[in-house]
GUGUBA-71897 format. One record per residue: residue in one letter; chain; x, y, z of N, C-alpha, C in turn. Coordinates in pm, 1 decimal. Example, Ala and Ser with C-alpha at 12.3 -4.5 7.8 and 13.67 -1.06 7.14 Angstrom:
<pts>
{residu A; chaine A; nxx 1319.0; nyy -569.0; nzz 780.0; caxx 1230.0; cayy -450.0; cazz 780.0; cxx 1320.0; cyy -330.0; czz 780.0}
{residu S; chaine A; nxx 1285.0; nyy -225.0; nzz 708.0; caxx 1367.0; cayy -106.0; cazz 714.0; cxx 1290.0; cyy 3.0; czz 787.0}
</pts>
This chain:
<pts>
{residu M; chaine A; nxx 1484.3; nyy -20780.2; nzz 742.7; caxx 1500.7; cayy -20923.5; cazz 772.6; cxx 1309.4; cyy -20850.7; czz 699.4}
{residu A; chaine A; nxx 1298.6; nyy -20935.2; nzz 570.6; caxx 1144.6; cayy -20972.8; cazz 531.3; cxx 1108.8; cyy -20991.1; czz 647.0}
{residu L; chaine A; nxx 912.5; nyy -21058.2; nzz 626.7; caxx 767.7; cayy -21076.0; cazz 693.9; cxx 758.1; cyy -21195.1; czz 656.8}
{residu M; chaine A; nxx 761.0; nyy -21256.7; nzz 763.2; caxx 746.7; cayy -21367.4; cazz 793.6; cxx 681.2; cyy -21456.9; czz 897.3}
{residu P; chaine A; nxx 557.4; nyy -21499.0; nzz 900.3; caxx 521.2; cayy -21567.4; cazz 981.1; cxx 568.8; cyy -21620.6; czz 1136.4}
{residu K; chaine A; nxx 508.6; nyy -21636.8; nzz 1243.7; caxx 587.2; cayy -21724.4; cazz 1359.3; cxx 626.6; cyy -21778.1; czz 1325.8}
{residu R; chaine A; nxx 444.5; nyy -21917.0; nzz 1305.1; caxx 438.5; cayy -22020.4; cazz 1298.0; cxx 353.2; cyy -22051.3; czz 1273.7}
{residu V; chaine A; nxx 362.6; nyy -22193.6; nzz 1148.5; caxx 240.0; cayy -22200.4; cazz 1054.1; cxx 247.7; cyy -22370.1; czz 1100.2}
{residu K; chaine A; nxx 142.7; nyy -22454.6; nzz 1101.0; caxx 18.6; cayy -22529.8; cazz 1078.6; cxx 118.1; cyy -22646.3; czz 991.0}
{residu F; chaine A; nxx 154.2; nyy -22614.5; nzz 879.2; caxx 215.9; cayy -22656.1; cazz 688.5; cxx 315.3; cyy -22574.3; czz 681.2}
{residu R; chaine A; nxx 400.8; nyy -22703.4; nzz 679.5; caxx 545.6; cayy -22563.2; cazz 571.4; cxx 565.4; cyy -22513.9; czz 452.9}
{residu K; chaine A; nxx 430.0; nyy -22657.5; nzz 365.1; caxx 416.5; cayy -22613.5; cazz 266.5; cxx 309.2; cyy -22584.2; czz 230.7}
{residu E; chaine A; nxx 273.0; nyy -22567.5; nzz 82.7; caxx 86.2; cayy -22492.9; cazz 79.7; cxx 131.3; cyy -22534.3; czz -98.6}
{residu M; chaine A; nxx -7.4; nyy -22551.5; nzz -107.9; caxx 25.1; cayy -22569.3; cazz -263.6; cxx 4.8; cyy -22460.5; czz -337.2}
{residu R; chaine A; nxx 42.0; nyy -22463.0; nzz -475.0; caxx -19.8; cayy -22231.3; cazz -578.6; cxx -66.2; cyy -22311.2; czz -615.8}
{residu R; chaine A; nxx -222.8; nyy -22320.3; nzz -561.8; caxx -378.7; cayy -22287.4; cazz -612.8; cxx -367.1; cyy -22087.1; czz -615.8}
{residu V; chaine A; nxx -429.9; nyy -22129.8; nzz -716.7; caxx -476.9; cayy -21982.3; cazz -801.4; cxx -656.7; cyy -21928.8; czz -781.5}
{residu R; chaine A; nxx -664.2; nyy -21895.4; nzz -753.0; caxx -825.5; cayy -21850.8; cazz -714.5; cxx -899.5; cyy -21729.2; czz -794.3}
{residu P; chaine A; nxx -881.7; nyy -21643.3; nzz -958.0; caxx -891.3; cayy -21520.0; cazz -1004.9; cxx -1059.7; cyy -21459.0; czz -1000.5}
{residu R; chaine A; nxx -1064.9; nyy -21422.6; nzz -827.1; caxx -1205.4; cayy -21406.0; cazz -800.3; cxx -1160.3; cyy -21176.1; czz -671.3}
{residu K; chaine A; nxx -1253.1; nyy -21133.6; nzz -734.2; caxx -1233.1; cayy -20946.6; cazz -680.7; cxx -1196.2; cyy -20959.1; czz -570.0}
{residu A; chaine A; nxx -1157.1; nyy -20915.1; nzz -405.7; caxx -1133.1; cayy -20900.0; cazz -296.0; cxx -1302.1; cyy -20871.1; czz -223.0}
{residu T; chaine A; nxx -1316.9; nyy -20943.2; nzz -160.0; caxx -1454.1; cayy -20874.9; cazz -59.1; cxx -1454.5; cyy -20845.1; czz 26.2}
{residu K; chaine A; nxx -1295.6; nyy -20897.3; nzz 107.4; caxx -1202.8; cayy -20854.8; cazz 212.6; cxx -1120.2; cyy -20761.3; czz 186.8}
{residu G; chaine A; nxx -1038.2; nyy -20617.3; nzz 327.6; caxx -1042.8; cayy -20524.4; cazz 282.4; cxx -1012.2; cyy -20447.2; czz 183.1}
{residu N; chaine A; nxx -1121.2; nyy -20429.5; nzz 148.0; caxx -1100.5; cayy -20349.3; cazz -4.3; cxx -1150.2; cyy -20215.4; czz -43.4}
{residu Y; chaine A; nxx -1102.4; nyy -20151.1; nzz 159.8; caxx -1182.4; cayy -20020.2; cazz 128.0; cxx -1097.1; cyy -19968.8; czz 207.0}
{residu V; chaine A; nxx -1049.3; nyy -19879.9; nzz 294.0; caxx -1007.8; cayy -19807.5; cazz 324.8; cxx -1032.1; cyy -19762.7; czz 469.2}
{residu A; chaine A; nxx -968.6; nyy -19832.2; nzz 552.5; caxx -1010.6; cayy -19859.9; cazz 655.1; cxx -911.5; cyy -19775.5; czz 815.1}
{residu F; chaine A; nxx -786.6; nyy -19792.2; nzz 811.3; caxx -722.1; cayy -19740.5; cazz 887.9; cxx -718.9; cyy -19522.7; czz 831.6}
{residu G; chaine A; nxx -668.9; nyy -19523.7; nzz 671.5; caxx -642.6; cayy -19398.3; cazz 721.9; cxx -697.8; cyy -19351.8; czz 625.9}
{residu D; chaine A; nxx -651.9; nyy -19223.3; nzz 564.7; caxx -688.7; cayy -19164.3; cazz 542.8; cxx -753.1; cyy -19164.6; czz 313.3}
{residu F; chaine A; nxx -608.6; nyy -19237.3; nzz 319.7; caxx -562.2; cayy -19250.8; cazz 206.4; cxx -543.1; cyy -19335.9; czz 182.3}
{residu G; chaine A; nxx -589.3; nyy -19442.2; nzz -0.6; caxx -511.5; cayy -19572.8; cazz 45.6; cxx -405.8; cyy -19618.2; czz -104.3}
{residu L; chaine A; nxx -366.0; nyy -19744.9; nzz -108.0; caxx -351.2; cayy -19782.6; cazz -236.7; cxx -426.2; cyy -19963.8; czz -270.1}
{residu Q; chaine A; nxx -471.2; nyy -19963.2; nzz -364.7; caxx -513.6; cayy -20029.6; cazz -390.3; cxx -489.8; cyy -20097.7; czz -519.4}
{residu S; chaine A; nxx -467.6; nyy -20255.3; nzz -513.1; caxx -404.4; cayy -20368.3; cazz -557.4; cxx -548.9; cyy -20305.3; czz -744.5}
{residu L; chaine A; nxx -495.7; nyy -20375.1; nzz -874.1; caxx -586.1; cayy -20446.9; cazz -964.4; cxx -488.7; cyy -20532.1; czz -1025.8}
{residu E; chaine A; nxx -481.3; nyy -20574.5; nzz -970.3; caxx -451.1; cayy -20696.2; cazz -1076.6; cxx -435.5; cyy -20820.9; czz -955.0}
{residu S; chaine A; nxx -420.4; nyy -20957.6; nzz -977.5; caxx -379.2; cayy -21035.4; cazz -885.8; cxx -263.8; cyy -21112.8; czz -893.5}
{residu V; chaine A; nxx -209.3; nyy -21119.2; nzz -748.7; caxx -68.3; cayy -21124.1; cazz -752.8; cxx 34.1; cyy -21126.0; czz -611.5}
{residu W; chaine A; nxx 92.3; nyy -21233.6; nzz -623.7; caxx 141.8; cayy -21319.0; cazz -513.2; cxx 294.6; cyy -21206.8; czz -475.3}
{residu L; chaine A; nxx 264.9; nyy -21102.7; nzz -347.7; caxx 354.4; cayy -20981.0; cazz -319.3; cxx 443.4; cyy -21071.4; czz -199.2}
{residu P; chaine A; nxx 580.9; nyy -21091.2; nzz -278.1; caxx 694.4; cayy -21129.4; cazz -159.1; cxx 701.4; cyy -21087.6; czz -83.3}
{residu G; chaine A; nxx 713.0; nyy -21036.0; nzz 42.2; caxx 755.6; cayy -21000.3; cazz 151.0; cxx 847.4; cyy -20924.9; czz 170.2}
{residu R; chaine A; nxx 901.1; nyy -20902.8; nzz 113.1; caxx 1055.1; cayy -20847.0; cazz 42.7; cxx 1008.8; cyy -20684.0; czz -67.0}
{residu V; chaine A; nxx 899.3; nyy -20696.9; nzz -92.8; caxx 850.9; cayy -20637.5; cazz -156.3; cxx 723.2; cyy -20557.4; czz -107.0}
{residu I; chaine A; nxx 707.6; nyy -20587.2; nzz 12.8; caxx 672.1; cayy -20542.1; cazz 89.5; cxx 705.7; cyy -20433.9; czz 158.3}
{residu E; chaine A; nxx 813.7; nyy -20501.1; nzz 223.8; caxx 914.5; cayy -20408.2; cazz 308.1; cxx 935.0; cyy -20336.4; czz 216.6}
{residu A; chaine A; nxx 1007.8; nyy -20337.7; nzz 99.9; caxx 1069.2; cayy -20226.9; cazz 11.3; cxx 981.8; cyy -20091.5; czz 36.0}
{residu G; chaine A; nxx 888.3; nyy -20166.2; nzz -4.2; caxx 723.1; cayy -20027.7; cazz -21.9; cxx 694.4; cyy -19877.6; czz 107.1}
{residu R; chaine A; nxx 754.0; nyy -20058.7; nzz 236.5; caxx 697.7; cayy -19935.0; cazz 353.4; cxx 878.4; cyy -19872.2; czz 312.6}
{residu I; chaine A; nxx 963.4; nyy -19862.3; nzz 297.1; caxx 1029.3; cayy -19802.9; cazz 364.5; cxx 1079.0; cyy -19672.7; czz 296.5}
{residu A; chaine A; nxx 1036.6; nyy -19695.3; nzz 134.1; caxx 975.7; cayy -19568.9; cazz 38.4; cxx 874.5; cyy -19523.3; czz 93.1}
{residu A; chaine A; nxx 780.3; nyy -19542.1; nzz 193.2; caxx 683.4; cayy -19456.1; cazz 149.8; cxx 776.2; cyy -19318.8; czz 293.1}
{residu Q; chaine A; nxx 788.6; nyy -19467.6; nzz 412.7; caxx 861.0; cayy -19470.8; cazz 471.8; cxx 980.2; cyy -19331.3; czz 525.3}
{residu H; chaine A; nxx 1074.8; nyy -19307.6; nzz 395.8; caxx 1173.1; cayy -19243.3; cazz 366.1; cxx 1084.8; cyy -19087.5; czz 338.6}
{residu F; chaine A; nxx 1016.4; nyy -19049.1; nzz 230.5; caxx 939.3; cayy -18950.6; cazz 172.4; cxx 872.6; cyy -18895.6; czz 275.4}
{residu M; chaine A; nxx 815.6; nyy -18972.7; nzz 377.6; caxx 745.6; cayy -18947.9; cazz 445.8; cxx 761.5; cyy -18794.8; czz 579.5}
{residu K; chaine A; nxx 937.3; nyy -18882.2; nzz 557.8; caxx 987.6; cayy -18817.5; cazz 698.8; cxx 902.1; cyy -18839.0; czz 877.1}
{residu R; chaine A; nxx 915.7; nyy -18914.2; nzz 901.3; caxx 764.9; cayy -18937.1; cazz 1011.2; cxx 696.3; cyy -18839.4; czz 1042.2}
{residu E; chaine A; nxx 655.2; nyy -18783.9; nzz 935.6; caxx 494.4; cayy -18695.0; cazz 927.2; cxx 357.6; cyy -18802.1; czz 875.7}
{residu G; chaine A; nxx 253.4; nyy -18847.2; nzz 951.4; caxx 184.0; cayy -18903.5; cazz 916.3; cxx 193.3; cyy -19031.4; czz 1028.5}
{residu K; chaine A; nxx 70.3; nyy -19118.8; nzz 890.4; caxx 163.3; cayy -19258.5; cazz 1027.7; cxx 81.2; cyy -19428.1; czz 868.6}
{residu L; chaine A; nxx 187.2; nyy -19465.2; nzz 847.8; caxx 198.9; cayy -19572.6; cazz 770.7; cxx 143.9; cyy -19688.4; czz 827.8}
{residu F; chaine A; nxx -33.2; nyy -19775.6; nzz 754.3; caxx -36.5; cayy -19873.5; cazz 732.2; cxx -45.4; cyy -19976.9; czz 640.5}
{residu I; chaine A; nxx 14.7; nyy -20121.4; nzz 667.5; caxx 50.0; cayy -20275.9; cazz 579.0; cxx -63.0; cyy -20285.2; czz 598.8}
{residu R; chaine A; nxx -123.0; nyy -20310.3; nzz 535.1; caxx -268.6; cayy -20446.6; cazz 519.5; cxx -258.2; cyy -20569.9; czz 477.7}
{residu V; chaine A; nxx -135.4; nyy -20583.9; nzz 382.9; caxx -119.3; cayy -20716.1; cazz 396.3; cxx -15.4; cyy -20764.6; czz 423.5}
{residu F; chaine A; nxx -60.6; nyy -20937.9; nzz 464.9; caxx 73.4; cayy -20958.7; cazz 516.2; cxx 119.8; cyy -21119.5; czz 453.4}
{residu P; chaine A; nxx 248.0; nyy -21139.0; nzz 428.6; caxx 282.3; cayy -21269.6; cazz 350.9; cxx 254.4; cyy -21400.6; czz 421.9}
{residu D; chaine A; nxx 143.8; nyy -21460.0; nzz 383.7; caxx 160.2; cayy -21558.1; cazz 469.4; cxx 131.8; cyy -21715.8; czz 412.9}
{residu K; chaine A; nxx 238.4; nyy -21682.7; nzz 304.2; caxx 233.3; cayy -21828.0; cazz 178.5; cxx 334.5; cyy -21863.4; czz 147.1}
{residu P; chaine A; nxx 390.0; nyy -21923.5; nzz 191.2; caxx 543.8; cayy -22032.0; cazz 210.8; cxx 486.1; cyy -22068.7; czz -13.8}
{residu I; chaine A; nxx 622.3; nyy -21986.3; nzz -46.4; caxx 661.5; cayy -22038.1; cazz -181.3; cxx 736.1; cyy -22125.2; czz -192.5}
{residu S; chaine A; nxx 687.0; nyy -22197.8; nzz -294.9; caxx 909.3; cayy -22283.6; cazz -258.6; cxx 924.9; cyy -22312.9; czz -406.8}
{residu K; chaine A; nxx 1052.5; nyy -22364.5; nzz -457.1; caxx 1082.2; cayy -22329.8; cazz -558.3; cxx 1187.7; cyy -22491.0; czz -635.6}
{residu K; chaine A; nxx 1182.7; nyy -22521.4; nzz -669.7; caxx 1301.1; cayy -22653.3; cazz -743.4; cxx 1429.6; cyy -22572.8; czz -750.2}
{residu P; chaine A; nxx 1557.9; nyy -22647.7; nzz -750.4; caxx 1685.4; cayy -22528.1; cazz -853.7; cxx 1668.4; cyy -22614.6; czz -1003.2}
{residu L; chaine A; nxx 1732.4; nyy -22535.1; nzz -1050.6; caxx 1741.2; cayy -22566.1; cazz -1209.7; cxx 1855.2; cyy -22725.0; czz -1170.2}
{residu E; chaine A; nxx 1757.2; nyy -22777.6; nzz -1355.9; caxx 1879.0; cayy -22901.2; cazz -1320.2; cxx 1792.7; cyy -22975.3; czz -1227.7}
{residu T; chaine A; nxx 1702.5; nyy -23004.8; nzz -1205.7; caxx 1682.9; cayy -23086.1; cazz -1085.7; cxx 1583.2; cyy -23246.2; czz -1155.1}
{residu R; chaine A; nxx 1591.0; nyy -23351.7; nzz -1092.3; caxx 1522.9; cayy -23423.8; cazz -1174.1; cxx 1406.1; cyy -23461.8; czz -1111.1}
{residu M; chaine A; nxx 1311.0; nyy -23510.6; nzz -1157.5; caxx 1184.9; cayy -23559.5; cazz -1095.0; cxx 1149.9; cyy -23665.3; czz -974.9}
{residu G; chaine A; nxx 1044.7; nyy -23641.3; nzz -876.6; caxx 1061.8; cayy -23694.8; cazz -777.6; cxx 1195.0; cyy -23648.7; czz -620.8}
{residu T; chaine A; nxx 1221.7; nyy -23561.7; nzz -604.2; caxx 1283.9; cayy -23542.9; cazz -516.4; cxx 1229.0; cyy -23483.0; czz -415.5}
{residu G; chaine A; nxx 1075.9; nyy -23540.2; nzz -410.7; caxx 996.5; cayy -23455.2; cazz -300.2; cxx 1002.3; cyy -23288.2; czz -324.0}
{residu K; chaine A; nxx 898.8; nyy -23271.2; nzz -254.1; caxx 873.5; cayy -23045.0; cazz -305.1; cxx 1013.4; cyy -23007.3; czz -236.4}
{residu A; chaine A; nxx 1025.0; nyy -22867.7; nzz -293.8; caxx 1110.5; cayy -22783.7; cazz -224.4; cxx 1150.6; cyy -22717.7; czz -72.7}
{residu E; chaine A; nxx 1246.3; nyy -22737.6; nzz -66.7; caxx 1203.7; cayy -22580.1; cazz 29.2; cxx 1148.3; cyy -22451.2; czz 2.0}
{residu V; chaine A; nxx 1088.2; nyy -22421.9; nzz 110.3; caxx 1093.2; cayy -22254.1; cazz 107.3; cxx 1110.6; cyy -22201.5; czz 56.9}
{residu E; chaine A; nxx 1117.6; nyy -22107.1; nzz -7.5; caxx 1192.9; cayy -21986.3; cazz -115.9; cxx 1186.2; cyy -21874.0; czz 20.9}
{residu Y; chaine A; nxx 1045.5; nyy -21845.1; nzz -37.3; caxx 1023.8; cayy -21735.6; cazz 48.4; cxx 772.4; cyy -21721.7; czz 56.9}
{residu W; chaine A; nxx 829.9; nyy -21622.1; nzz 118.9; caxx 639.9; cayy -21578.4; cazz 184.0; cxx 613.3; cyy -21485.9; czz 87.6}
{residu A; chaine A; nxx 503.3; nyy -21522.0; nzz 61.0; caxx 436.3; cayy -21376.6; cazz 13.7; cxx 274.2; cyy -21398.1; czz 79.4}
{residu A; chaine A; nxx 227.0; nyy -21261.8; nzz 34.0; caxx 91.8; cayy -21219.0; cazz 2.1; cxx 23.3; cyy -21194.6; czz -85.8}
{residu R; chaine A; nxx -125.1; nyy -21368.1; nzz -98.5; caxx -247.6; cayy -21327.4; cazz -175.6; cxx -307.9; cyy -21212.1; czz -222.4}
{residu V; chaine A; nxx -243.8; nyy -21154.7; nzz -284.7; caxx -311.6; cayy -21041.3; cazz -368.7; cxx -436.1; cyy -21053.3; czz -456.7}
{residu K; chaine A; nxx -596.5; nyy -21002.4; nzz -417.8; caxx -693.1; cayy -20993.0; cazz -552.6; cxx -691.2; cyy -20860.3; czz -534.3}
{residu P; chaine A; nxx -739.2; nyy -20864.2; nzz -718.3; caxx -769.0; cayy -20748.7; cazz -754.5; cxx -868.4; cyy -20652.6; czz -650.6}
{residu G; chaine A; nxx -856.5; nyy -20528.3; nzz -615.4; caxx -952.9; cayy -20436.7; cazz -515.2; cxx -882.8; cyy -20442.0; czz -355.1}
{residu T; chaine A; nxx -785.5; nyy -20556.4; nzz -367.0; caxx -727.8; cayy -20495.0; cazz -230.6; cxx -659.7; cyy -20429.2; czz -144.8}
{residu M; chaine A; nxx -617.8; nyy -20264.4; nzz -59.1; caxx -596.0; cayy -20276.8; cazz -74.1; cxx -415.8; cyy -20302.4; czz 28.4}
{residu L; chaine A; nxx -308.2; nyy -20243.0; nzz -53.0; caxx -194.3; cayy -20286.7; cazz -17.5; cxx -177.4; cyy -20210.2; czz 95.2}
{residu F; chaine A; nxx -131.2; nyy -20074.2; nzz 92.8; caxx -60.8; cayy -19975.5; cazz 263.9; cxx -182.5; cyy -19833.8; czz 249.9}
{residu E; chaine A; nxx -176.8; nyy -19824.6; nzz 388.6; caxx -277.7; cayy -19684.9; cazz 455.2; cxx -229.5; cyy -19610.9; czz 425.8}
{residu I; chaine A; nxx -177.7; nyy -19414.5; nzz 456.2; caxx -152.9; cayy -19369.4; cazz 492.1; cxx -239.1; cyy -19240.1; czz 553.4}
{residu A; chaine A; nxx -226.3; nyy -19223.8; nzz 712.2; caxx -318.6; cayy -19063.9; cazz 752.0; cxx -225.9; cyy -18965.2; czz 871.8}
{residu G; chaine A; nxx -351.4; nyy -18819.2; nzz 870.0; caxx -190.9; cayy -18737.9; cazz 945.6; cxx -136.8; cyy -18713.6; czz 779.7}
{residu V; chaine A; nxx -191.0; nyy -18682.4; nzz 628.1; caxx -136.7; cayy -18646.2; cazz 558.7; cxx -230.1; cyy -18570.1; czz 417.0}
{residu S; chaine A; nxx -229.5; nyy -18482.8; nzz 350.8; caxx -293.6; cayy -18421.0; cazz 222.9; cxx -264.9; cyy -18513.1; czz 198.9}
{residu E; chaine A; nxx -284.4; nyy -18433.1; nzz 27.2; caxx -375.7; cayy -18541.0; cazz -55.9; cxx -209.6; cyy -18536.1; czz -159.1}
{residu A; chaine A; nxx -170.2; nyy -18416.4; nzz -153.8; caxx -110.1; cayy -18365.0; cazz -208.4; cxx 20.4; cyy -18452.8; czz -201.0}
{residu V; chaine A; nxx 60.9; nyy -18462.7; nzz -86.2; caxx 161.2; cayy -18546.7; cazz -27.2; cxx 155.0; cyy -18775.6; czz -5.4}
{residu A; chaine A; nxx 75.3; nyy -18748.5; nzz -28.0; caxx -27.7; cayy -18882.5; cazz -25.7; cxx -32.0; cyy -18964.8; czz -112.5}
{residu K; chaine A; nxx -56.4; nyy -18838.5; nzz -309.9; caxx -73.2; cayy -18856.2; cazz -405.5; cxx 180.3; cyy -18886.9; czz -401.3}
{residu Q; chaine A; nxx 126.4; nyy -18867.5; nzz -371.7; caxx 352.4; cayy -18836.9; cazz -439.9; cxx 386.6; cyy -18956.7; czz -393.4}
{residu V; chaine A; nxx 400.4; nyy -19069.3; nzz -205.4; caxx 399.2; cayy -19134.4; cazz -152.5; cxx 358.6; cyy -19246.0; czz -207.2}
{residu F; chaine A; nxx 243.2; nyy -19245.1; nzz -283.3; caxx 155.4; cayy -19386.0; cazz -291.2; cxx 282.4; cyy -19302.4; czz -463.5}
{residu A; chaine A; nxx 339.5; nyy -19270.5; nzz -540.6; caxx 375.2; cayy -19264.1; cazz -663.1; cxx 532.0; cyy -19380.6; czz -597.4}
{residu R; chaine A; nxx 605.6; nyy -19334.1; nzz -481.0; caxx 699.3; cayy -19382.0; cazz -487.5; cxx 667.9; cyy -19536.2; czz -423.8}
{residu V; chaine A; nxx 581.4; nyy -19591.2; nzz -331.3; caxx 510.0; cayy -19713.2; cazz -321.3; cxx 523.4; cyy -19815.5; czz -441.5}
{residu A; chaine A; nxx 469.0; nyy -19726.0; nzz -516.4; caxx 372.1; cayy -19819.6; cazz -683.0; cxx 483.7; cyy -19844.7; czz -722.1}
{residu N; chaine A; nxx 587.4; nyy -19759.0; nzz -741.3; caxx 712.5; cayy -19797.3; cazz -899.6; cxx 782.4; cyy -19951.8; czz -756.5}
{residu K; chaine A; nxx 713.5; nyy -20043.5; nzz -694.1; caxx 802.4; cayy -20115.7; cazz -647.4; cxx 662.4; cyy -20237.0; czz -627.3}
{residu M; chaine A; nxx 608.5; nyy -20231.1; nzz -669.0; caxx 496.0; cayy -20298.1; cazz -654.5; cxx 436.5; cyy -20380.1; czz -758.5}
{residu P; chaine A; nxx 506.9; nyy -20511.7; nzz -829.1; caxx 430.4; cayy -20609.9; cazz -941.4; cxx 369.1; cyy -20595.3; czz -1024.0}
{residu C; chaine A; nxx 253.2; nyy -20520.0; nzz -920.8; caxx 34.7; cayy -20472.8; cazz -991.0; cxx 46.3; cyy -20311.1; czz -1117.0}
{residu Q; chaine A; nxx -5.9; nyy -20330.0; nzz -1100.8; caxx -115.3; cayy -20228.1; cazz -1171.3; cxx -215.7; cyy -20184.2; czz -951.9}
{residu T; chaine A; nxx -153.3; nyy -19989.1; nzz -971.3; caxx -245.1; cayy -19993.2; cazz -882.8; cxx -227.9; cyy -19841.1; czz -853.6}
{residu R; chaine A; nxx -340.9; nyy -19785.1; nzz -762.1; caxx -445.7; cayy -19665.7; cazz -762.8; cxx -490.2; cyy -19627.7; czz -675.9}
{residu M; chaine A; nxx -464.9; nyy -19509.0; nzz -667.0; caxx -532.1; cayy -19442.1; cazz -539.2; cxx -628.9; cyy -19458.7; czz -432.9}
{residu V; chaine A; nxx -652.1; nyy -19496.7; nzz -320.0; caxx -826.0; cayy -19384.8; cazz -306.1; cxx -859.3; cyy -19352.3; czz -222.7}
{residu G; chaine A; nxx -928.0; nyy -19251.0; nzz -187.1; caxx -1010.5; cayy -19192.7; cazz -53.1; cxx -1032.3; cyy -19252.7; czz 25.3}
{residu R; chaine A; nxx -1103.9; nyy -19216.8; nzz 120.7; caxx -1181.4; cayy -19311.2; cazz 241.8; cxx -1309.5; cyy -19274.8; czz 219.4}
{residu R; chaine A; nxx -1403.0; nyy -19354.1; nzz 177.4; caxx -1545.9; cayy -19288.9; cazz 158.8; cxx -1693.5; cyy -19260.7; czz 217.2}
{residu V; chaine A; nxx -1682.1; nyy -19162.1; nzz 242.4; caxx -1810.2; cayy -19062.4; cazz 369.2; cxx -1916.9; cyy -19131.0; czz 374.7}
{residu V; chaine A; nxx -1931.0; nyy -19182.9; nzz 466.9; caxx -2093.0; cayy -19228.8; cazz 468.3; cxx -2208.9; cyy -19164.1; czz 584.7}
{residu V; chaine A; nxx -2257.2; nyy -19129.3; nzz 487.4; caxx -2388.9; cayy -18990.2; cazz 507.5; cxx -2500.8; cyy -19055.6; czz 601.6}
</pts>
């Protein structure tokens, strides 16, 4: 089952896009290493789930995986060859709004070499450019 909210105030949203860099959720907060987005994209819930499965399958119960994004934006799409004026279409899937710099996944309890391999597999599932980052040490 793909990720989606339990309930929302409004079923359908406008398709607004704001090209800005992320100011929240743009650093490693829970784990030791993170997968950071370099592009702006709507990330569908099924893609997030595919990344989670790829990571957990490779780690084999070693370490902990944190998912930092949640699909809370409803994306609707009209069927092909439909005339104008029949209202807004039903929700087709749910997506997470990802800005450049947003942390997508984090890993704790594994070495850097294993984290690099895990994030290489997860990055293949993502529809945007990503990079692996480490936790910042505050002195």
